[in-house]
C-alpha positions as CSV (number, residue, x, y, z in Angstrom):
1,M,0.0,0.0,0.0
2,I,1.3,3.4,-1.0
3,L,0.1,6.3,1.1
4,S,-0.1,9.7,-0.3
5,F,2.4,12.4,0.7
6,D,-0.5,14.1,2.6
7,E,-1.5,10.9,4.4
8,V,2.2,10.5,5.6
9,G,2.3,14.2,6.6
10,D,-0.8,13.6,8.9
11,L,0.7,10.6,10.4
12,L,4.0,12.2,11.0
13,D,2.2,15.3,12.6
14,E,0.3,12.9,15.0
15,M,3.5,11.1,15.9
16,A,5.5,14.3,16.4
17,E,2.9,15.4,18.9
18,Q,3.5,12.5,21.0
19,F,7.1,13.2,21.8
20,P,8.1,15.2,24.9
21,E,8.4,18.9,24.5
22,E,12.1,18.6,25.7
23,F,12.9,16.7,22.4
24,Y,12.3,20.0,20.4
25,Q,14.8,22.0,22.6
26,R,17.1,23.8,20.1
27,L,15.4,22.0,17.1
28,N,14.8,25.3,15.6
29,G,14.1,23.9,12.0
30,G,11.6,21.3,13.2
31,I,10.7,18.3,11.4
32,S,10.2,18.4,7.5
33,L,8.7,15.6,5.3
34,L,10.3,16.1,2.0
35,P,8.8,14.6,-1.4
36,Q,11.9,13.1,-2.7
37,A,13.6,9.7,-2.4
38,K,17.0,9.9,-1.2
39,E,19.3,7.0,-2.2
40,D,22.2,6.0,-0.3
41,P,25.4,6.4,-2.3
42,E,26.6,3.2,-0.8
43,G,23.7,1.2,-2.2
44,Q,23.4,-0.3,-5.6
45,L,20.4,0.6,-7.8
46,D,17.4,1.1,-5.7
47,D,18.5,-1.1,-2.8
48,L,19.4,1.4,0.1
49,Y,17.5,4.4,1.0
50,I,18.2,7.4,3.5
51,M,14.8,7.4,5.2
52,G,15.7,10.5,7.5
53,E,18.4,12.6,8.6
54,Y,19.1,14.8,11.5
55,C,21.0,17.9,10.2
56,H,23.1,20.5,12.3
57,D,24.5,23.2,10.0
58,M,24.5,26.9,9.5
59,M,20.7,26.7,9.1
60,G,20.4,25.3,12.6
61,R,19.2,21.9,13.8
62,Y,16.4,20.1,12.0
63,I,15.1,16.6,10.9
64,N,14.2,15.7,7.3
65,L,12.2,12.9,6.4
66,Y,12.0,11.6,2.8
67,Y,8.6,10.5,1.7
68,G,9.9,9.0,-1.6
69,S,12.4,6.8,0.2
70,F,9.6,5.4,2.4
71,A,7.1,5.0,-0.7
72,A,10.1,3.1,-2.7
73,L,10.5,0.7,0.1
74,A,6.8,0.4,0.7
75,E,6.2,-0.6,-2.9
76,L,9.1,-3.1,-2.8
77,E,8.2,-4.8,0.5
78,H,4.2,-4.4,0.1
79,W,3.8,-2.4,3.2
80,T,0.6,-2.1,5.2
81,K,-0.5,1.1,6.8
82,K,1.0,-0.5,10.1
83,D,4.2,-0.9,8.3
84,W,4.3,2.7,7.4
85,E,3.4,3.7,10.9
86,E,6.2,1.6,12.3
87,E,8.8,2.8,9.8
88,L,7.9,6.4,10.3
89,Y,7.9,6.1,14.1
90,T,11.2,4.2,14.0
91,T,12.8,6.8,11.8
92,L,11.6,9.9,13.6
93,S,12.8,8.2,17.0
94,H,16.1,7.5,15.4
95,E,16.7,11.1,14.2
96,F,15.5,12.6,17.7
97,T,18.2,10.3,19.2
98,H,20.7,11.9,16.9
99,H,19.5,15.4,18.0
100,I,19.5,14.7,21.8
101,E,23.0,13.0,21.5
102,G,24.1,16.0,19.5
103,L,23.0,18.3,22.2
104,A,24.9,16.2,24.9
105,G,28.1,16.1,22.6
106,E,27.6,12.2,22.5
107,R,28.0,10.0,19.4
108,G,26.7,6.6,20.5
109,L,24.0,6.3,17.8
110,E,26.2,7.8,15.1
111,I,28.9,5.2,15.9
112,R,26.2,2.4,15.9
113,D,25.0,3.7,12.4
114,E,28.6,3.3,11.0
115,L,28.9,-0.2,12.3
116,E,25.7,-1.1,10.8
117,M,26.8,0.3,7.4
118,E,30.0,-1.6,7.7
119,K,28.0,-5.0,8.1
120,F,25.9,-3.9,5.1
121,R,29.3,-3.3,3.0
122,R,30.5,-6.8,4.0
123,R,27.3,-8.4,2.8
124,E,27.5,-6.5,-0.5
125,T,31.0,-7.9,-1.3
């Protein structure tokens, strides 16, 4: 099932409201749902997508989620609405963790992400 951009935006709004107010501290750019898919350059031909990113740059601190990445995987994996909800929540939680760790000067999740990519690379070769 492929949810529309607006349907995913509504789900994301509902989920975002469930997170504690403290999670938004210094997240001056908020959470954005962007229409495009973002392929991971480490993947090979539509097999690895970036679902979301925590950004901290000259524009501030913000979270981007990529609707097109979710939709591409939903099509490949035949997602249900529950799958959409679980993937959106997992990704939003993941990016909030990057934000909170960034505020604390920690890199635990970033290191774990790097280890997961290393495992992926080993499987690909």
